[in-house]
C-alpha positions in Angstrom: -44.4 85.5 58.3 -40.6 84.5 56.9 -41.7 82.4 53.9 -38.6 79.8 53.6 -38.1 77.9 50.2 -35.7 75.0 50.2 -34.2 74.3 46.7 -30.9 72.1 45.5 -31.7 67.8 46.9 -31.4 65.5 44.4 -30.1 62.1 43.9 -26.1 61.4 44.0 -23.8 58.7 44.5 -22.0 58.0 48.0 -18.9 59.8 48.6 -20.7 62.6 46.3 -21.4 66.4 47.4 -24.8 68.5 47.4 -25.8 72.1 48.3 -28.8 72.6 49.5 -30.2 76.4 49.6 -33.2 77.9 51.7 -34.3 81.6 50.5 -36.1 83.5 52.6 -38.5 85.9 52.4 -36.9 88.6 55.0 -34.0 90.0 55.6 -32.0 87.3 57.2 -30.3 89.4 59.0 -33.7 89.5 61.4 -34.0 86.1 62.1 -32.4 84.8 65.2 -31.6 80.8 64.3 -31.8 79.2 61.0 -30.9 75.6 60.6 -31.2 72.1 58.8 -32.8 69.3 59.8 -33.9 66.0 57.8 -36.3 63.0 58.3 -35.6 59.5 57.0 -38.1 57.4 56.1 -39.5 55.9 59.6 -37.5 58.4 61.6 -38.1 61.2 63.7 -36.9 64.7 62.3 -33.3 65.4 63.3 -31.1 68.4 63.7 -28.4 68.6 61.1 -27.1 72.0 61.6 -27.6 75.9 62.8 -26.6 78.4 63.0 -27.3 81.8 65.2 -27.3 85.6 64.9 -23.9 85.6 66.5 -22.8 83.3 64.4 -22.7 79.9 66.6 -22.7 76.8 64.6 -23.8 73.5 65.8 -23.6 70.4 63.9 -24.8 66.7 64.4 -22.3 64.8 65.4 -23.1 62.2 62.4 -22.4 64.9 60.1 -19.5 67.1 61.8 -16.5 67.7 59.5 -18.8 66.5 56.2 -21.3 69.2 56.1 -21.4 72.7 56.7 -23.6 75.6 57.1 -23.1 79.0 55.9 -25.5 82.1 55.1 -25.6 85.1 52.3 -26.8 87.8 53.5 -27.1 89.7 50.3 -28.9 87.1 49.2 -31.0 86.4 52.5 -30.3 82.5 51.6 -28.5 79.8 53.8 -26.7 77.3 52.8 -25.8 73.2 53.6 -22.9 71.7 51.9 -22.8 68.4 51.9 -19.8 66.2 51.1 -18.8 63.1 51.9 -22.4 62.0 51.4 -23.4 58.6 53.1 -26.5 56.5 52.0 -27.4 57.3 56.1 -27.9 60.7 54.9 -30.9 59.8 52.9 -33.9 61.9 54.1 -36.0 65.2 53.4 -34.3 68.4 54.1 -35.7 71.0 55.5 -34.9 74.4 56.6 -36.1 76.2 59.8 -36.0 79.8 60.8 -36.9 81.5 64.4 -37.7 84.7 64.1 -39.7 87.0 67.0 -40.1 83.6 68.6 -42.0 82.0 65.7 -40.8 78.9 64.2 -41.1 78.6 60.6 -40.3 75.1 58.2 -39.9 75.3 54.6 -41.4 72.1 52.3 -38.6 70.4 52.3 -36.5 69.0 49.8 -35.7 65.0 48.9 -32.0 64.1 49.3 -31.3 60.4 48.1 -28.0 58.8 48.7 -27.2 55.8 46.7 -24.6 53.0 47.8 
């Protein structure tokens, strides 16, 4: 089973940047899809961005041009570079991996953007 550990969240002012990391317990070469989701208070969890094994990326319209998803295969880590942050980006960000049809979630990392 895959284990995922997120890091990199925090408090930042609007317009600032953060980079989130998601470290996997297995080689990410074997993971079919990895992605980032977020959940704002009182709202459902939503997809932010994901990346398939053939390097196709998918972004939510609200983050296109500001957020960038990437992987480091040597480190078995996925990243989310978040630029030009807005207060509406506030929420708990979760890493997700789909491996052998099983979906696994990390514990989440809080991102708070102040206005």
